C-alpha positions in Angstrom: 113.9 112.9 154.9 111.9 112.3 151.7 109.1 114.2 150.8 105.9 112.9 149.5 103.1 114.8 147.5 99.8 113.3 147.5 97.1 113.3 145.4 93.7 112.0 145.3 90.8 112.7 143.7 87.7 114.0 144.4 84.9 111.1 144.4 87.4 109.9 147.2 87.4 113.4 149.0 83.9 112.6 148.8 83.7 109.1 150.2 85.2 110.1 152.9 83.2 112.6 154.0 80.5 110.7 154.1 81.8 107.8 156.0 83.1 110.7 158.5 79.7 112.2 158.3 77.8 109.4 159.6 80.4 108.5 161.9 81.6 111.9 163.9 78.6 114.2 162.6 78.8 116.9 159.6 81.0 119.5 161.6 83.4 116.8 162.5 83.9 115.6 158.8 84.3 118.7 157.4 87.1 119.8 160.0 88.5 116.5 159.3 88.7 117.2 155.6 90.2 120.4 156.0 92.9 118.5 158.1 93.5 116.3 155.3 93.7 119.2 152.3 97.2 120.3 153.6 98.0 117.1 153.6 97.7 116.5 149.8 96.0 117.7 146.2 92.9 117.0 145.3 93.1 116.3 141.2 90.7 116.8 138.9 88.5 113.9 136.9 87.7 114.6 134.0 84.9 113.4 131.3 87.3 111.3 129.7 88.1 109.4 132.7 84.5 109.0 133.3 84.3 107.5 129.8 86.9 105.1 130.1 85.7 103.9 134.0 82.1 103.1 132.4 83.8 101.3 129.7 86.6 99.2 131.6 86.6 95.8 132.5 87.2 96.8 136.5 84.5 95.8 138.5 84.4 98.7 140.9 83.7 101.3 139.2 85.4 103.3 142.0 88.7 102.1 141.3 88.3 102.5 137.4 87.7 106.5 138.2 90.8 106.4 140.5 92.7 104.8 138.0 92.0 106.9 135.0 92.4 109.4 137.2 95.6 108.5 137.7 96.8 108.3 134.7 95.4 111.4 133.1 97.4 113.2 135.9 100.4 110.6 135.5 100.3 109.7 139.0 103.1 106.9 138.8 101.6 104.9 141.8 98.2 104.0 143.7 97.6 103.2 147.5 94.9 101.1 148.0 94.3 98.3 150.2 92.3 96.5 147.6 94.7 95.5 144.8 93.5 92.3 143.5 91.0 95.3 141.7 94.1 96.5 139.8 95.0 93.5 138.1 96.0 95.1 134.5 97.2 98.6 135.9 99.8 99.9 133.7 101.3 101.9 137.5 102.5 100.1 140.2 99.4 99.7 143.0 99.8 98.9 146.5 99.0 98.9 150.0 99.8 101.9 152.1 101.9 99.6 154.5 103.9 98.0 151.0 104.8 101.4 150.3 106.2 102.7 153.3 108.2 99.6 153.8 109.5 99.8 150.2 110.1 103.6 150.1 111.6 103.1 154.0 109.8 105.6 155.4 108.8 104.6 158.6 
């Protein structure tokens, strides 16, 4: 069985909590994030990441933060449902479904 290491930024954890809290309440959202944390590593976004995102051509600031965080930590693949915002990416950008199929994990 292949082993995956999953990484995300604090931005995505915060956004996920915000969405979940509205749908399932504060305590349930925290419990869901605790379970998610078992599966992935949260990596830092630095000041330089924010500066690069602010000065980038990305139309979506959050995507820019994700992209430059991945570059800073040498993450080779970004998984997103919104691949069109990463047209000029220097790393592989795939949907989760494409990643699972190409890596033969399903």
